[in-house]
DSSP file (Angstrom, degrees, kcal/mol; ACC not computed):
  #  RESIDUE AA STRUCTURE BP1 BP2  ACC     N-H-->O    O-->H-N    N-H-->O    O-->H-N    TCO  KAPPA ALPHA  PHI   PSI    X-CA   Y-CA   Z-CA
    1    1 A M    >         0   0    0      0, 0.0     3,-1.6     0, 0.0     4,-0.1   0.000 360.0 360.0 360.0 -28.2    6.9    3.4  -21.9
    2    2 A S  G >   +     0   0    0      1,-0.3     3,-1.3     2,-0.1     5,-0.1   0.614 360.0  80.7 -70.2  -9.1   10.4    2.4  -21.2
    3    3 A G  G 3  S+     0   0    0      1,-0.2    -1,-0.3     3,-0.1     4,-0.1   0.642  81.6  65.1 -69.1 -13.5   11.6    5.3  -23.2
    4    4 A F  G <  S+     0   0    0     -3,-1.6     2,-0.4     2,-0.1    -1,-0.2   0.490  99.9  56.0 -88.9  -3.8   11.1    7.6  -20.2
    5    5 A A  S <  S-     0   0    0     -3,-1.3     2,-0.5    -4,-0.1     3,-0.1  -0.968  92.4-112.0-125.6 144.7   13.8    5.9  -18.2
    6    6 A V        -     0   0    0     -2,-0.4    -3,-0.1     1,-0.2    -2,-0.1  -0.644  20.0-155.8 -79.3 121.4   17.4    5.5  -19.2
    7    7 A R  S    S+     0   0    0     -2,-0.5    -1,-0.2     1,-0.3     7,-0.1   0.896  90.7  26.6 -65.2 -41.4   18.1    1.8  -19.8
    8    8 A Y  S    S-     0   0    0     -3,-0.1    -1,-0.3     4,-0.0     4,-0.1  -0.686  86.8-175.0-123.0  76.7   21.9    2.1  -19.2
    9    9 A P        -     0   0    0      0, 0.0     5,-0.1     0, 0.0    -4,-0.0  -0.259  32.4-127.4 -73.7 159.6   22.3    5.1  -16.8
   10   10 A M  S    S+     0   0    0      1,-0.1     2,-0.4   108,-0.0   107,-0.2   0.858  96.0  54.9 -71.4 -35.7   25.6    6.5  -15.7
   11   11 A F  S    S-     0   0    0    106,-0.0    -1,-0.1     2,-0.0     0, 0.0  -0.855  87.9-121.8-105.9 134.5   24.7    6.3  -12.0
   12   12 A Q  S    S+     0   0    0     -2,-0.4     2,-0.1   103,-0.2   105,-0.1  -0.913  84.6  37.5-122.9 150.6   23.5    3.0  -10.4
   13   13 A P  S    S-     0   0    0      0, 0.0     2,-0.2     0, 0.0    -1,-0.1   0.638  86.2-169.6 -74.1 149.8   21.2    2.0   -9.0
   14   14 A A        -     0   0    0     21,-0.4     2,-0.1    -2,-0.1    -2,-0.1  -0.594  27.1 -90.0-108.4 164.2   18.8    4.0  -11.1
   15   15 A M        -     0   0    0     -2,-0.2     2,-0.3    86,-0.1    86,-0.2  -0.404  44.1-163.2 -65.5 146.4   15.1    4.8  -11.1
   16   16 A R  E     -A  100   0A   0     84,-2.2    84,-2.7    -2,-0.1     2,-0.3  -0.980  20.2-113.8-135.3 149.6   12.8    2.3  -12.9
   17   17 A L  E     -A   99   0A   0     -2,-0.3    15,-1.9    82,-0.2     2,-0.4  -0.603  31.2-131.0 -79.2 140.2    9.3    2.4  -14.2
   18   18 A I  E     +D   31   0B   0     80,-2.8    80,-0.3    -2,-0.3    13,-0.3  -0.792  28.6 172.7 -96.2 131.8    6.8    0.1  -12.5
   19   19 A T  E    S+     0   0B   0     11,-2.9     2,-0.3    -2,-0.4    67,-0.2   0.559  70.2  11.4-109.0 -15.7    4.5   -2.1  -14.6
   20   20 A A  E     -D   30   0B   0     10,-1.4    10,-2.8    65,-0.1     2,-0.4  -0.967  48.2-173.9-161.4 145.1    3.0   -4.2  -11.8
   21   21 A I  E     -D   29   0B   0     -2,-0.3    63,-0.6     8,-0.2     8,-0.2  -0.974  27.7-135.6-136.6 125.3    2.7   -4.3   -8.0
   22   22 A S        -     0   0    0      6,-2.2     2,-1.0    -2,-0.4    56,-0.1  -0.404  14.6-121.2 -78.9 156.1    1.0   -7.3   -6.4
   23   23 A N        +     0   0    0     -2,-0.1    56,-0.2     4,-0.1    -1,-0.1  -0.839  68.0 117.7 -94.1  98.1   -1.5   -7.2   -3.6
   24   24 A A  S    S-     0   0    0     -2,-1.0    54,-2.5    52,-0.2    55,-0.5  -0.977  80.0-102.4-157.5 161.0    0.3   -9.3   -1.0
   25   25 A P  S    S+     0   0    0      0, 0.0     2,-0.5     0, 0.0    -1,-0.1   0.847 124.8  31.8 -59.6 -33.6    1.8   -9.2    2.5
   26   26 A I  S    S-     0   0    0     51,-0.1    51,-0.2    49,-0.1    49,-0.2  -0.944 100.8-137.6-121.4 106.0    5.2   -9.0    0.8
   27   27 A A  E     - E   0  74B   0     49,-1.8    47,-2.8    47,-0.7     2,-0.5  -0.304   4.7-143.4 -71.5 144.1    4.6   -7.1   -2.5
   28   28 A M  E     - E   0  73B   0     45,-0.2    -6,-2.2    43,-0.0     2,-0.4  -0.935  17.4-160.4-103.1 126.5    6.2   -8.2   -5.8
   29   29 A V  E     -DE  21  72B   0     43,-2.9    43,-1.9    -2,-0.5     2,-0.4  -0.903   2.4-160.6-110.4 134.5    7.2   -5.2   -8.0
   30   30 A T  E     -DE  20  71B   0    -10,-2.8   -11,-2.9    -2,-0.4   -10,-1.4  -0.951   7.2-155.3-115.6 134.0    7.8   -5.6  -11.7
   31   31 A T  E     -D   18   0B   0     39,-2.9   -13,-0.2    -2,-0.4     4,-0.1  -0.655  27.9-113.6-105.9 164.1    9.8   -3.0  -13.7
   32   32 A S  S    S-     0   0    0    -15,-1.9     2,-0.3    -2,-0.2   -30,-0.1   0.775  96.0  -5.2 -70.7 -26.9    9.6   -2.2  -17.4
   33   33 A F  S    S-     0   0    0    -16,-0.3    -1,-0.1    36,-0.1    -2,-0.1  -0.923 109.8 -38.6-153.1 178.9   13.1   -3.5  -18.0
   34   34 A D        -     0   0    0     -2,-0.3    36,-0.2     1,-0.1    -2,-0.1  -0.067  45.2-168.5 -48.9 131.7   16.1   -4.8  -16.0
   35   35 A H        -     0   0    0     34,-2.4   -21,-0.4     2,-0.1    -1,-0.1   0.723  16.9-147.2 -96.2 -24.0   16.5   -2.9  -12.7
   36   36 A D        +     0   0    0     33,-0.5     2,-0.2     1,-0.2    34,-0.1   0.743  44.6 150.9  61.0  25.7   19.9   -4.2  -11.6
   37   37 A Y        -     0   0    0     32,-0.2     2,-0.3   -24,-0.1    -1,-0.2  -0.514  33.1-149.7 -84.7 156.3   18.9   -4.0   -8.0
   38   38 A L    >   -     0   0    0     -2,-0.2     3,-1.3     1,-0.1    25,-0.2  -0.839  32.4 -83.6-118.7 159.7   20.3   -6.2   -5.2
   39   39 A A  T 3  S+     0   0    0     -2,-0.3    25,-0.2     1,-0.2     3,-0.1  -0.290 112.5  34.1 -59.6 149.0   18.6   -7.5   -2.0
   40   40 A Q  T 3  S+     0   0    0     23,-3.4    66,-1.7     1,-0.3     2,-0.3   0.412  81.2 137.3  80.6   3.2   18.8   -5.0    0.9
   41   41 A L  E <   -B  105   0A   0     -3,-1.3    22,-2.7    22,-0.2     2,-0.5  -0.621  51.9-133.9 -74.6 137.5   18.5   -1.9   -1.3
   42   42 A V  E     +BC 104  62A   0     62,-2.3    61,-3.1    -2,-0.3    62,-1.5  -0.834  31.9 177.9 -95.6 126.4   16.1    0.6    0.2
   43   43 A V  E     -BC 102  61A   0     18,-2.7    18,-2.5    -2,-0.5     2,-0.4  -0.897  23.4-141.4-129.8 157.0   13.6    2.0   -2.4
   44   44 A R  E     -BC 101  60A   0     57,-2.6    57,-2.6    -2,-0.3     2,-0.4  -0.959  17.2-140.2-116.8 136.8   10.7    4.5   -2.4
   45   45 A L  E     -B  100   0A   0     14,-2.5    13,-2.7    -2,-0.4     2,-0.5  -0.793  10.4-165.8 -95.2 136.9    7.6    3.9   -4.5
   46   46 A Y  E     +B   99   0A   0     53,-2.8    53,-2.2    -2,-0.4    11,-0.1  -0.969  13.2 172.4-120.7 112.9    5.9    6.7   -6.4
   47   47 A V        -     0   0    0     -2,-0.5    10,-0.2    51,-0.2    51,-0.1  -0.908  22.1-144.5-125.7 101.8    2.4    5.8   -7.6
   48   48 A P    >   -     0   0    0      0, 0.0     3,-1.8     0, 0.0     4,-0.2  -0.213  29.3-105.7 -62.6 157.8    0.4    8.6   -9.1
   49   49 A E  G >  S+     0   0    0      1,-0.3     3,-1.5     2,-0.2     5,-0.2   0.826 115.0  61.6 -55.7 -38.8   -3.4    8.6   -8.5
   50   50 A G  G 3  S+     0   0    0      1,-0.3    40,-1.7    40,-0.1    -1,-0.3   0.614  97.1  60.1 -67.7 -12.2   -4.3    7.5  -12.0
   51   51 A W  G <  S-     0   0    0     -3,-1.8    34,-3.3     1,-0.3    -1,-0.3   0.359 103.8-126.6 -97.2   4.5   -2.4    4.2  -11.7
   52   52 A G  B <  S+G   84   0C   0     -3,-1.5    -1,-0.3    32,-0.2    32,-0.2  -0.189  83.9  79.1  75.5-177.5   -4.4    2.9   -8.7
   53   53 A M    >   +     0   0    0     30,-0.5     3,-1.8     1,-0.1     4,-0.3   0.838  49.3 162.6  45.8  43.8   -2.7    1.6   -5.5
   54   54 A V  G >   +     0   0    0      1,-0.3     3,-1.4    -5,-0.2    -7,-0.2   0.709  62.6  75.3 -65.0 -18.5   -2.3    5.2   -4.3
   55   55 A Q  G 3  S+     0   0    0      1,-0.3    -1,-0.3    23,-0.1    -2,-0.1   0.759  91.6  55.8 -63.6 -22.9   -1.8    3.9   -0.7
   56   56 A A  G X  S+     0   0    0     -3,-1.8     3,-2.1     2,-0.1   -11,-0.3   0.574  78.3 121.8 -85.0  -9.7    1.7    2.8   -1.9
   57   57 A N  T <  S+     0   0    0     -3,-1.4   -11,-0.2     1,-0.3     3,-0.1  -0.345  85.9   0.7 -61.1 128.5    2.7    6.3   -3.0
   58   58 A H  T 3  S+     0   0    0    -13,-2.7    -1,-0.3     1,-0.3     2,-0.2   0.519  94.0 144.2  71.3   9.9    5.8    7.6   -1.1
   59   59 A L    <   -     0   0    0     -3,-2.1   -14,-2.5   -14,-0.3     2,-0.4  -0.572  39.2-146.4 -78.9 143.8    6.2    4.3    0.9
   60   60 A V  E     +C   44   0A   0     -2,-0.2     2,-0.3   -16,-0.2   -16,-0.2  -0.908  25.6 162.9-110.5 135.8    9.7    3.1    1.6
   61   61 A G  E     -C   43   0A   0    -18,-2.5   -18,-2.7    -2,-0.4     2,-0.4  -0.933  35.3-112.1-145.5 169.1   10.7   -0.5    1.7
   62   62 A I  E     -C   42   0A   0     -2,-0.3    13,-1.9   -20,-0.2     2,-0.7  -0.872  31.4-119.0-104.8 134.9   13.6   -2.9    1.6
   63   63 A I  E     -F   74   0B   0    -22,-2.7   -23,-3.4    -2,-0.4    11,-0.3  -0.640  31.6-177.7 -72.0 116.5   14.1   -5.2   -1.3
   64   64 A L  E     +     0   0B   0      9,-2.3     2,-0.3    -2,-0.7    -1,-0.2   0.838  64.2   1.4 -85.8 -36.4   14.0   -8.6    0.4
   65   65 A E  E     -F   73   0B   0      8,-1.1     8,-3.1   -27,-0.1     2,-0.6  -0.973  58.6-138.0-156.0 136.2   14.7  -10.8   -2.7
   66   66 A V  E     +F   72   0B   0     -2,-0.3     6,-0.2     6,-0.2   -27,-0.1  -0.880  22.8 178.9 -95.0 119.0   15.4  -10.3   -6.4
   67   67 A L  E     -     0   0B   0      4,-1.3     5,-0.2    -2,-0.6    -1,-0.2   0.896  63.5 -11.1 -89.4 -45.7   13.4  -12.8   -8.3
   68   68 A T  E >  S-F   71   0B   0      3,-1.5     3,-0.7     0, 0.0    -1,-0.2  -0.843  83.6 -84.9-142.1 176.5   14.2  -12.0  -11.9
   69   69 A P  T 3  S+     0   0    0      0, 0.0   -34,-2.4     0, 0.0   -33,-0.5   0.728 130.9  32.3 -60.9 -18.8   16.0   -9.1  -13.7
   70   70 A T  T 3  S+     0   0    0    -36,-0.2   -39,-2.9   -35,-0.1     2,-0.3   0.407 114.1  62.2-118.3   1.6   12.7   -7.2  -13.7
   71   71 A T  E <   +EF  30  68B   0     -3,-0.7    -3,-1.5   -41,-0.2    -4,-1.3  -0.960  50.5 166.4-131.0 148.5   10.9   -8.4  -10.5
   72   72 A F  E     -EF  29  66B   0    -43,-1.9   -43,-2.9    -2,-0.3     2,-0.4  -0.986  32.9-117.9-152.4 158.3   11.7   -8.2   -6.8
   73   73 A M  E     -EF  28  65B   0     -8,-3.1    -9,-2.3    -2,-0.3    -8,-1.1  -0.828  31.5-163.5 -98.6 136.3   10.0   -8.7   -3.4
   74   74 A I  E     -EF  27  63B   0    -47,-2.8     2,-2.0    -2,-0.4   -47,-0.7  -0.916  29.5-115.2-125.9 148.7    9.7   -5.6   -1.2
   75   75 A S  S    S+     0   0    0    -13,-1.9     2,-0.4    -2,-0.3   -49,-0.1  -0.242  78.3 111.1 -79.9  50.8    8.9   -5.3    2.5
   76   76 A I        -     0   0    0     -2,-2.0   -49,-1.8   -49,-0.1     2,-0.9  -0.994  64.4-136.9-125.7 128.5    5.6   -3.4    2.0
   77   77 A D        +     0   0    0     -2,-0.4     3,-0.2   -51,-0.2   -51,-0.1  -0.757  32.5 163.0 -86.3 107.5    2.2   -5.0    2.8
   78   78 A T    >   +     0   0    0    -54,-2.5     3,-1.6    -2,-0.9    -1,-0.1   0.207  38.6 112.4-106.5  13.0   -0.1   -4.1   -0.1
   79   79 A S  T 3  S+     0   0    0    -55,-0.5    -1,-0.1     1,-0.3   -56,-0.1   0.782  84.7  38.0 -62.0 -28.0   -2.7   -6.8    0.6
   80   80 A S  T 3  S+     0   0    0     -3,-0.2    -1,-0.3   -56,-0.1     2,-0.1   0.322  97.9 105.2-104.0   8.0   -5.3   -4.2    1.6
   81   81 A F  S <  S-     0   0    0     -3,-1.6     3,-0.1     1,-0.1    -3,-0.1  -0.385  80.5 -91.8 -83.8 163.5   -4.4   -1.6   -1.1
   82   82 A D        -     0   0    0      1,-0.1     2,-0.2    -2,-0.1    -1,-0.1  -0.253  56.5 -86.6 -62.1 161.7   -6.3   -0.8   -4.3
   83   83 A T        -     0   0    0      1,-0.1   -30,-0.5   -31,-0.1     2,-0.3  -0.529  40.0-115.8 -74.8 137.9   -5.2   -2.8   -7.4
   84   84 A F  B     -G   52   0C   0    -63,-0.6     2,-0.5    -2,-0.2   -32,-0.2  -0.582  27.5-155.9 -72.2 135.6   -2.3   -1.4   -9.4
   85   85 A N        +     0   0    0    -34,-3.3   -65,-0.1    -2,-0.3    -1,-0.1  -0.710  30.8 153.5-122.9  79.0   -3.6   -0.5  -12.9
   86   86 A Y  S    S+     0   0    0     -2,-0.5    -1,-0.2   -67,-0.2   -66,-0.1   0.872  73.5  48.9 -73.6 -38.7   -0.8   -0.5  -15.4
   87   87 A L  S    S+     0   0    0      1,-0.2    -1,-0.2   -68,-0.1    -2,-0.1   0.704 120.7  29.8 -80.3 -19.9   -2.9   -1.2  -18.5
   88   88 A D  S    S+     0   0    0    -37,-0.1    -1,-0.2   -38,-0.1    -2,-0.1  -0.475  73.5 174.1-140.8  67.3   -5.6    1.4  -18.1
   89   89 A P        -     0   0    0      0, 0.0   -38,-0.2     0, 0.0     5,-0.1  -0.327  48.4 -86.7 -71.1 158.5   -4.5    4.5  -16.2
   90   90 A A    >   -     0   0    0    -40,-1.7     3,-2.1     1,-0.1     4,-0.1  -0.437  40.5-122.9 -61.5 136.6   -6.8    7.4  -15.8
   91   91 A P  G >  S+     0   0    0      0, 0.0     3,-1.2     0, 0.0     4,-0.2   0.797 108.0  58.9 -57.8 -32.4   -6.4    9.6  -18.9
   92   92 A W  G 3  S+     0   0    0      1,-0.2     3,-0.2     2,-0.1    -2,-0.1   0.580 106.6  49.5 -75.9  -6.7   -5.5   12.8  -17.0
   93   93 A Y  G X  S+     0   0    0     -3,-2.1     3,-1.7     1,-0.1    -1,-0.2   0.197  72.7 112.2-111.1  15.1   -2.4   11.0  -15.5
   94   94 A I  T <  S+     0   0    0     -3,-1.2    -1,-0.1     1,-0.3    -2,-0.1   0.754  76.7  53.2 -63.7 -23.6   -1.0    9.6  -18.7
   95   95 A S  T 3  S+     0   0    0     -3,-0.2     2,-0.4    -4,-0.2    -1,-0.3   0.529  99.5  72.9 -88.8  -5.0    2.1   11.8  -18.4
   96   96 A Q    <   -     0   0    0     -3,-1.7     2,-0.3   -49,-0.0    -3,-0.0  -0.923  69.5-162.7-109.2 134.4    2.9   10.7  -14.9
   97   97 A Y        -     0   0    0     -2,-0.4     2,-0.4   -93,-0.1    -3,-0.0  -0.835  24.4-110.8-117.9 152.9    4.3    7.2  -14.4
   98   98 A A        +     0   0    0    -80,-0.3   -80,-2.8    -2,-0.3     2,-0.3  -0.672  47.6 177.6 -77.3 131.5    4.7    4.9  -11.4
   99   99 A I  E     -AB  17  46A   0    -53,-2.2   -53,-2.8    -2,-0.4     2,-0.4  -0.929  30.1-140.8-136.4 158.6    8.3    4.6  -10.5
  100  100 A V  E     -AB  16  45A   0    -84,-2.7   -84,-2.2    -2,-0.3   -55,-0.2  -0.988  22.3-168.0-118.2 130.8   10.6    3.0   -8.0
  101  101 A V  E     - B   0  44A   0    -57,-2.6   -57,-2.6    -2,-0.4     2,-0.2  -0.973  20.7-127.7-125.2 121.4   13.6    5.1   -6.8
  102  102 A P  E     + B   0  43A   0      0, 0.0   -59,-0.3     0, 0.0     3,-0.1  -0.465  32.2 168.6 -63.3 133.7   16.6    3.8   -4.8
  103  103 A V  E     -     0   0A   0    -61,-3.1     2,-0.3     1,-0.3   -60,-0.2   0.456  55.9 -30.4-126.3  -6.3   17.1    5.9   -1.7
  104  104 A G  E     - B   0  42A   0    -62,-1.5   -62,-2.3     2,-0.0     2,-0.3  -0.981  52.7-116.9 176.2-169.2   19.5    4.0    0.5
  105  105 A E  E     - B   0  41A   0     -2,-0.3   -64,-0.2   -64,-0.3     2,-0.2  -0.990  38.6 -87.6-154.7 151.9   21.0    0.7    1.5
  106  106 A Q    >>  -     0   0    0    -66,-1.7     3,-1.6    -2,-0.3     4,-1.5  -0.446  38.2-132.4 -60.7 131.4   21.3   -1.5    4.6
  107  107 A N  T 34 S+     0   0    0      1,-0.3    -1,-0.1     2,-0.2    -3,-0.0   0.806 100.9  61.4 -58.2 -31.9   24.5   -0.4    6.5
  108  108 A S  T 34 S+     0   0    0      1,-0.1    -1,-0.3     2,-0.0    -2,-0.1   0.666 112.9  33.5 -74.4 -14.4   25.7   -4.0    7.0
  109  109 A T  T <4  +     0   0    0     -3,-1.6    -2,-0.2   -69,-0.1    -1,-0.1   0.873  61.7 175.7-105.4 -56.7   25.9   -4.7    3.2
  110  110 A L     <  +     0   0    0     -4,-1.5     4,-0.4   -70,-0.1    -3,-0.1   0.857  32.4 138.8  47.9  41.9   26.9   -1.6    1.2
  111  111 A L    >   +     0   0    0      2,-0.1     3,-0.5     1,-0.1     4,-0.3   0.912  66.9  42.1 -78.7 -45.0   27.0   -3.8   -2.0
  112  112 A Q  G >  S+     0   0    0      1,-0.2     3,-0.8     2,-0.2    -1,-0.1   0.812 106.7  60.5 -76.8 -29.2   25.4   -1.4   -4.4
  113  113 A S  G 3  S+     0   0    0      1,-0.2    -1,-0.2     3,-0.0    -2,-0.1   0.696 111.4  40.4 -73.2 -16.3   27.2    1.8   -3.2
  114  114 A T  G <  S+     0   0    0     -3,-0.5     2,-0.5    -4,-0.4    -1,-0.2   0.368  86.2 113.1-110.6   3.1   30.6    0.3   -4.1
  115  115 A R    <   -     0   0    0     -3,-0.8     2,-0.5    -4,-0.3  -103,-0.2  -0.668  57.0-148.2 -81.6 122.8   29.7   -1.4   -7.4
  116  116 A N        +     0   0    0     -2,-0.5    -2,-0.1     1,-0.1    -3,-0.0  -0.805  17.9 179.9 -93.2 124.6   31.4    0.2  -10.3
  117  117 A I              0   0    0     -2,-0.5    -1,-0.1  -107,-0.2  -106,-0.0   0.479 360.0 360.0-102.0  -3.2   29.4    0.1  -13.5
  118  118 A L              0   0    0   -108,-0.0    -1,-0.2     0, 0.0    -2,-0.0   0.483 360.0 360.0 -85.7 360.0   31.9    1.9  -15.8
């Protein structure tokens, strides 16, 4: 599945494929490989219907804490959402993937917008 996202993109921060989203007041999101995100990055979740947790589709949240290179905590309450279903998506949605897309950053930090990756 990680072949659909560029592992070392030219532009950072980049979109990443989602492999898990926890059901919690502060959701933990897991990506298919290293995301290189920093705390305070603003991201949007895209969760197609076949992957479950459709309530999270198009929600925007702030990364509160980066736990590992592939996991982070986001300011979205998913405790009452359907379960995210990475291992068994609906067959008609197999070509659509759940993704997380950076859309902005907290004005007071501007860490990611000035980071040079070249």
